[in-house]
Backbone as JSON, one array per atom type, in Angstrom:
{
  "sequence": "MNSSAVFAVVMLAGFFASTSAQAGQVGYSPATVSLPNKTAYGSVRDARNSADTKQHVGCGTSATPGDEWAWCEINDAAGVQAYCTSNDPKIVATARAADETSYIQFNWDNNHICTWLAVRNYSDYAP",
  "N": [[0.86, -1.16, 0.0], [0.56, 2.23, -0.83], [1.93, 5.35, 0.5], [0.01, 7.38, 0.5], [-2.43, 6.0, 0.55], [-2.21, 4.72, 3.03], [-2.17, 6.96, 4.68], [-4.77, 7.92, 4.2], [-6.33, 5.83, 5.24], [-5.6, 5.95, 7.96], [-6.52, 8.52, 8.6], [-9.31, 8.21, 8.18], [-9.86, 6.25, 10.11], [-9.27, 7.69, 12.42], [-11.23, 9.68, 12.22], [-13.66, 8.18, 12.46], [-13.28, 7.13, 15.0], [-13.43, 9.36, 16.56], [-16.02, 10.33, 16.38], [-19.14, 10.61, 18.03], [-21.47, 8.22, 19.25], [-24.97, 8.11, 18.81], [-27.56, 7.42, 20.95], [-30.28, 7.71, 21.04], [-33.44, 9.05, 22.28], [-33.79, 9.43, 25.78], [-35.87, 8.88, 28.41], [-36.83, 10.1, 31.66], [-38.36, 9.17, 34.53], [-39.07, 9.19, 37.62], [-40.52, 7.3, 40.35], [-43.63, 8.5, 41.27], [-46.07, 9.71, 43.46], [-49.29, 10.87, 44.09], [-51.32, 11.24, 46.56], [-53.61, 12.89, 47.25], [-54.68, 13.4, 44.7], [-55.11, 10.88, 43.84], [-53.43, 9.47, 42.04], [-50.67, 7.94, 40.36], [-47.39, 7.48, 39.01], [-44.62, 6.38, 36.95], [-41.44, 5.07, 35.78], [-40.45, 1.7, 35.29], [-37.73, 1.12, 34.97], [-36.44, 3.46, 35.97], [-37.23, 3.47, 38.64], [-36.04, 1.11, 39.48], [-33.35, 1.7, 39.1], [-32.91, 3.75, 40.87], [-31.34, 5.84, 43.37], [-32.2, 5.52, 45.94], [-33.72, 3.13, 48.23], [-36.39, 2.7, 48.12], [-38.12, 3.25, 45.96], [-40.47, 1.83, 43.75], [-42.05, 0.31, 41.05], [-44.64, -1.2, 39.35], [-46.79, -3.75, 37.87], [-49.03, -6.51, 38.15], [-50.62, -9.67, 37.39], [-53.19, -12.09, 38.06], [-54.94, -15.23, 37.95], [-57.85, -17.24, 38.28], [-59.96, -20.05, 37.63], [-62.41, -18.67, 35.65], [-62.05, -16.07, 36.65], [-60.11, -13.11, 36.71], [-57.49, -11.0, 37.85], [-55.91, -7.83, 38.27], [-53.21, -5.89, 39.54], [-51.57, -2.94, 40.52], [-48.73, -1.15, 41.65], [-47.03, 1.53, 43.13], [-44.31, 2.92, 44.73], [-42.94, 5.81, 46.07], [-39.88, 7.83, 46.39], [-39.96, 8.78, 48.98], [-41.21, 6.81, 50.29], [-43.94, 6.7, 50.12], [-46.84, 4.97, 49.34], [-48.79, 3.81, 46.62], [-51.53, 2.03, 45.33], [-53.58, -0.12, 43.32], [-56.31, -2.29, 42.43], [-58.0, -4.51, 40.15], [-60.62, -6.26, 38.44], [-61.56, -5.8, 36.0], [-61.72, -6.61, 32.6], [-60.36, -5.04, 30.64], [-58.56, -3.46, 32.11], [-57.05, -5.53, 33.24], [-55.91, -6.65, 30.91], [-54.36, -4.49, 30.06], [-52.56, -4.24, 32.21], [-51.15, -6.59, 31.85], [-49.46, -5.95, 29.8], [-47.28, -4.68, 30.87], [-43.78, -4.41, 31.33], [-40.16, -4.61, 31.68], [-39.5, -2.3, 30.34], [-41.41, -0.44, 30.8], [-43.4, 2.5, 31.29], [-45.57, 3.37, 33.73], [-48.79, 4.39, 34.65], [-51.44, 5.18, 36.84], [-54.78, 5.61, 38.15], [-56.97, 5.65, 41.02], [-59.86, 4.71, 43.0], [-61.75, 5.46, 46.05], [-61.77, 2.94, 47.21], [-59.48, 1.74, 46.39], [-59.68, 0.66, 43.85], [-58.7, 0.28, 40.54], [-59.18, 2.93, 38.38], [-58.24, 3.89, 36.06], [-55.66, 2.97, 33.83], [-52.52, 3.16, 32.38], [-50.05, 1.83, 30.3], [-46.98, 2.2, 28.97], [-44.68, 1.22, 26.63], [-41.92, 2.25, 25.7], [-38.96, 3.02, 23.84], [-37.6, 4.97, 25.17], [-37.65, 4.31, 27.84], [-36.26, 1.97, 28.12], [-34.29, -0.66, 29.61]],
  "CA": [[0.0, 0.0, 0.0], [1.4, 3.43, -0.88], [1.8, 6.21, 1.67], [-1.25, 8.12, 0.41], [-3.49, 5.1, 0.98], [-2.04, 4.54, 4.47], [-2.6, 8.2, 5.29], [-6.23, 7.98, 4.09], [-6.88, 4.86, 6.19], [-5.37, 6.49, 9.3], [-7.42, 9.66, 8.77], [-10.66, 7.69, 8.32], [-9.93, 5.59, 11.41], [-9.34, 8.76, 13.41], [-12.54, 10.32, 12.11], [-14.69, 7.32, 13.04], [-13.03, 6.97, 16.43], [-13.74, 10.61, 17.26], [-17.43, 10.67, 16.33], [-19.88, 9.99, 19.13], [-22.66, 7.46, 18.89], [-26.22, 8.63, 19.34], [-28.34, 6.29, 21.44], [-31.71, 8.01, 21.01], [-34.03, 9.77, 23.41], [-33.89, 8.71, 27.04], [-36.79, 9.52, 29.33], [-36.58, 9.91, 33.09], [-39.61, 9.32, 35.26], [-39.02, 8.51, 38.91], [-41.81, 6.95, 40.94], [-44.3, 9.69, 41.8], [-47.38, 9.39, 44.02], [-50.1, 11.98, 44.59], [-52.47, 10.67, 47.26], [-54.82, 13.72, 47.12], [-55.23, 13.27, 43.35], [-55.28, 9.46, 43.58], [-52.71, 9.13, 40.81], [-49.26, 7.57, 40.53], [-46.75, 7.16, 37.73], [-43.18, 6.24, 36.96], [-40.92, 4.01, 34.91], [-39.87, 0.55, 35.97], [-36.27, 1.28, 34.93], [-35.96, 4.53, 36.85], [-37.41, 3.02, 40.03], [-35.03, 0.07, 39.75], [-32.01, 2.31, 39.11], [-32.87, 4.91, 41.76], [-30.32, 5.81, 44.42], [-32.81, 5.11, 47.21], [-34.17, 1.73, 48.28], [-37.84, 2.71, 48.34], [-38.91, 3.34, 44.74], [-40.97, 0.56, 43.21], [-43.08, 0.52, 40.04], [-44.97, -2.45, 38.68], [-48.13, -4.31, 37.81], [-49.07, -7.96, 38.04], [-51.93, -10.25, 37.15], [-53.4, -13.46, 38.51], [-56.19, -15.77, 37.44], [-58.43, -18.5, 38.72], [-61.0, -20.36, 36.63], [-63.52, -17.73, 35.6], [-61.78, -14.76, 37.24], [-58.77, -12.57, 36.54], [-57.25, -9.78, 38.61], [-54.68, -7.07, 38.05], [-52.87, -4.93, 40.57], [-50.42, -2.09, 40.23], [-48.21, -0.53, 42.86], [-45.91, 2.47, 42.99], [-43.78, 3.54, 45.95], [-42.01, 6.88, 45.7], [-38.62, 7.9, 47.14], [-40.26, 9.05, 50.38], [-41.86, 5.63, 50.84], [-45.39, 6.8, 49.98], [-47.3, 3.87, 48.51], [-50.07, 3.86, 45.93], [-51.83, 0.76, 44.68], [-54.96, -0.36, 42.93], [-56.61, -3.61, 41.91], [-59.18, -4.52, 39.28], [-60.9, -7.45, 37.65], [-62.07, -5.35, 34.7], [-60.89, -7.24, 31.58], [-59.5, -4.08, 29.95], [-57.47, -3.13, 33.04], [-56.2, -6.72, 33.32], [-55.15, -6.75, 29.66], [-53.37, -3.41, 30.06], [-51.52, -4.6, 33.19], [-50.33, -7.66, 31.27], [-48.49, -5.37, 28.86], [-46.15, -4.09, 31.6], [-42.52, -5.14, 31.37], [-39.03, -3.84, 32.21], [-39.36, -1.04, 29.62], [-42.69, 0.26, 30.94], [-43.82, 3.66, 32.06], [-46.89, 2.99, 34.21], [-49.55, 5.44, 35.33], [-52.78, 4.74, 37.18], [-55.64, 6.33, 39.09], [-57.78, 4.73, 41.81], [-60.96, 5.31, 43.75], [-61.6, 5.37, 47.52], [-61.59, 1.54, 47.59], [-58.26, 1.31, 45.7], [-59.99, 0.0, 42.58], [-58.12, 1.03, 39.42], [-60.16, 3.59, 37.51], [-57.54, 4.16, 34.79], [-54.31, 2.42, 33.79], [-51.77, 3.29, 31.12], [-48.74, 1.19, 30.25], [-46.29, 2.62, 27.75], [-43.42, 0.52, 26.45], [-41.17, 3.05, 24.75], [-37.5, 2.88, 23.91], [-37.13, 5.97, 26.15], [-37.59, 3.72, 29.17], [-35.61, 0.66, 28.06], [-33.27, -0.83, 30.68]],
  "C": [[0.91, 1.23, 0.0], [1.1, 4.35, 0.3], [0.52, 7.04, 1.65], [-2.42, 7.27, 0.9], [-3.43, 4.88, 2.49], [-2.53, 5.78, 5.19], [-4.14, 8.29, 5.3], [-6.89, 7.03, 5.1], [-6.75, 5.38, 7.62], [-6.32, 7.65, 9.56], [-8.87, 9.19, 8.96], [-10.85, 7.01, 9.68], [-10.04, 6.63, 12.52], [-10.68, 9.46, 13.41], [-13.61, 9.48, 12.8], [-14.5, 7.12, 14.53], [-13.44, 8.21, 17.21], [-15.21, 10.98, 17.23], [-18.16, 9.95, 17.46], [-21.11, 9.28, 18.6], [-23.88, 8.1, 19.54], [-27.1, 7.45, 19.72], [-29.84, 6.55, 21.4], [-32.17, 8.71, 22.28], [-34.11, 8.87, 24.63], [-34.8, 9.5, 27.97], [-36.37, 9.26, 30.77], [-37.88, 10.16, 33.82], [-39.53, 8.54, 36.56], [-40.43, 8.2, 39.42], [-42.4, 8.18, 41.62], [-45.7, 9.3, 42.25], [-48.05, 10.68, 44.48], [-51.35, 11.38, 45.23], [-53.72, 11.55, 47.13], [-55.49, 13.58, 45.75], [-55.49, 11.81, 42.95], [-54.68, 9.07, 42.23], [-51.25, 8.82, 41.14], [-48.69, 7.22, 39.16], [-45.24, 7.02, 37.92], [-42.74, 5.12, 36.02], [-40.28, 2.92, 35.76], [-38.36, 0.72, 36.07], [-35.79, 2.32, 35.93], [-36.17, 4.18, 38.33], [-36.32, 2.02, 40.39], [-33.64, 0.68, 39.89], [-31.89, 3.5, 40.05], [-31.81, 4.73, 42.85], [-30.9, 5.35, 45.75], [-33.25, 3.65, 47.12], [-35.68, 1.62, 48.4], [-38.66, 2.69, 47.06], [-39.23, 1.96, 44.18], [-42.09, 0.89, 42.23], [-43.38, -0.82, 39.39], [-46.43, -2.79, 38.71], [-48.01, -5.82, 37.71], [-50.49, -8.42, 37.78], [-51.99, -11.65, 37.76], [-54.76, -13.92, 37.99], [-56.56, -17.05, 38.15], [-59.48, -18.84, 37.67], [-62.17, -19.38, 36.73], [-63.25, -16.35, 36.16], [-60.32, -14.37, 37.02], [-58.67, -11.27, 37.32], [-55.95, -9.13, 38.18], [-54.46, -6.19, 39.27], [-51.65, -4.16, 40.12], [-50.02, -1.39, 41.52], [-47.05, 0.38, 42.5], [-45.58, 3.01, 44.37], [-42.8, 4.61, 45.52], [-40.78, 6.89, 46.62], [-38.83, 8.17, 48.63], [-40.93, 7.85, 51.05], [-43.38, 5.69, 50.78], [-45.85, 5.76, 48.96], [-48.66, 4.17, 47.89], [-50.29, 2.5, 45.29], [-53.29, 0.74, 44.27], [-55.08, -1.78, 42.4], [-57.84, -3.52, 41.02], [-59.36, -5.9, 38.68], [-61.58, -7.08, 36.34], [-61.16, -5.92, 33.61], [-59.94, -6.28, 30.84], [-58.32, -3.66, 30.83], [-56.51, -4.3, 33.14], [-55.33, -6.84, 32.08], [-54.06, -5.68, 29.6], [-52.24, -3.73, 31.03], [-50.6, -5.69, 32.64], [-49.25, -7.12, 30.34], [-47.25, -4.82, 29.56], [-44.94, -5.01, 31.55], [-41.4, -4.21, 31.85], [-38.81, -2.51, 31.48], [-40.54, -0.1, 29.88], [-42.62, 1.55, 31.75], [-45.26, 3.35, 32.44], [-47.53, 4.18, 34.92], [-50.94, 4.9, 35.63], [-53.46, 5.7, 38.15], [-56.48, 5.28, 39.83], [-58.88, 5.48, 42.52], [-60.73, 5.12, 45.25], [-61.41, 3.94, 48.03], [-60.35, 0.92, 46.95], [-58.54, 0.43, 44.49], [-59.4, 0.88, 41.47], [-59.24, 1.62, 38.58], [-59.57, 3.93, 36.16], [-56.14, 3.6, 34.91], [-53.73, 2.63, 32.42], [-50.42, 2.62, 31.28], [-48.12, 1.56, 28.92], [-44.93, 1.94, 27.7], [-42.63, 1.21, 25.33], [-39.68, 2.78, 24.92], [-36.9, 3.88, 24.91], [-36.88, 5.35, 27.52], [-36.95, 2.33, 29.19], [-34.52, 0.57, 29.13], [-31.88, -0.44, 30.23]]
}
């Protein structure tokens, strides 16, 4: 290889080594609870990676013959807990969509029955 070709290879290698990779948008949503408004939200990843030992975000489901239940729970950094349960088929189906990339938000009534549940699985909240 001649010296011009070597120079070109070295220059290209230096160029590619100096460019930064773009990883995409990253969201941040710590566990948040508002008891007066009966609403809670947060991302599973941010609760798991929080500096404190109190944040928790998640939903689960269970079933018996003829009956299904969902529950969601969020604990914020201060240790304030919010939870709700439901056997509504739409709430249960939505809770099933939760995974390690989820942003979860829910509202509840005075009996801690889920009145609204949103599960968003965006790349912003990937582990």
